[in-house]
Steps between C-alpha positions, in 0.01 A plus 500: 500500500803285429569402139755227439380342173353680200331322210536686169261382230610570145857495630645426155295771328596847388541670838520184711879451511557865599251465786651171614849652506374793708337269757834341587446558874231230491478138397337543159299225335439560131193377317417469133309264275808389310762463771828684551784564739409849625507526879618271777246239393244463223150352498316449173130572480228692318340761726181501292442147634378507863662167583834618367470827690436328834770244429765755405432718803498201735824356360676835511404562865487869414443783744442744213401467134595727210257419220657592166386189313248663265506585130689826454448538124144428385564574133546133412221337704119502473318737735358223719846352549643837597218560747518152649875513553472796737165450669498124562862483604457789744187351654675166546811659651296706744279210606799273554690773683216555745451128558871434555567799726716706263577838656537722193403488131635738236308518172627628166225735393558738212456850369254332263245497784459871431386421147831544321762300318302252295183708467460610135341831605671797670540478876210654695634743759319705764809681629879490520709374664313170528472360852316213671174698514489537122219295335598173335327462162658206314320332210756263347543146643840571655395819676169350612682202645729723706203694637310180584817365663509804728128470581556135589793593723288767667232242579739238633675770701179561697511148644607451861794273417608672181868569432627850437441554126671768291427562131774681309378703202808517283579601140767348275800400713812511280833355608825698464583372151149585379523847653829558321361377168149649511559827685863608512591409142179629341349838432251553783359828374123518471516536123710184474270304729200599291661316209547186710270206415416463870419867556135429587609270781777737612250785534228281650737390777578867571860479378584295808741218582659341806860380516495124561723531807273765652210262437686224683566737790127573514418129513744456787327780692157352431607154620553650847184716494275464802197710407155351551320340207571608144669814372583601143785740421625673189869463423691669219837665455516857624532632144346438159645328195494816287759775479243777546419679828183354648313830511554538125413135440166538680421821312555326167370145563245535782384858467139415590592317824495680834840537667508475878793729562804602299758275339870560535765356274433160348294355784269204453129537424432234763513570874695249709429670834294208629782252430732730692263546796378139519815308408785746545588466130612763252641454147874568491608426144452703183591441135633857494785394725 
């Protein structure tokens, strides 16, 4: 597989510019609904519209597509809008990619597919650390959309002419300034976090994060992936966001959940072994540094 041009949807969004900068070895065509100057060229279009999706992919002449152009914060949109943004846009991107001979598609899935983040109830866990075999049990519109997105990708991936499709299940992806402000300059003890207004979400997402630049490195690896059909991978930083050893954290917060092995240090509650084995990727950056 030879990739010369990569289309990045949602290129002007939260993580888009970081991904575009990382893909500097390619000709990068940015896409958004509102326009912008991110990338070597920019094509406007709404990926929830099938005509726009085909048009944007055709005009970009892309060999690979990184689909980031979905709602990342569903708190300010109705449930049906949140769901539609992910599911319709993904279906359109995959259909157009197959029809136009795109080699590789990278999809921005989410930790929410597990049933976390925006779910008002506690996360439902069968064991720790979480891996790709762990059941997905989302109920909120955002999490459901990410799961349906992956099911759609799995189906398209079974087609004879399907591109390589990789779904990246990621948590919050802070940039360096956010890491400095939210982690380094704040009390990250468990007692302090329990007083935080977002503690429910912090716990539900297993105290995980992923440095934005590590996320961009992962995207770059996935662009060149050559596995058959669709694969989903978990991707988090190697450590947690709390200044408590993981073994102690599990004993206090997830005491009723089975642990598959022992934890050492501050290691993540999410396994990234598949991302390492499939894509050759490992997280390299930590807020503790």
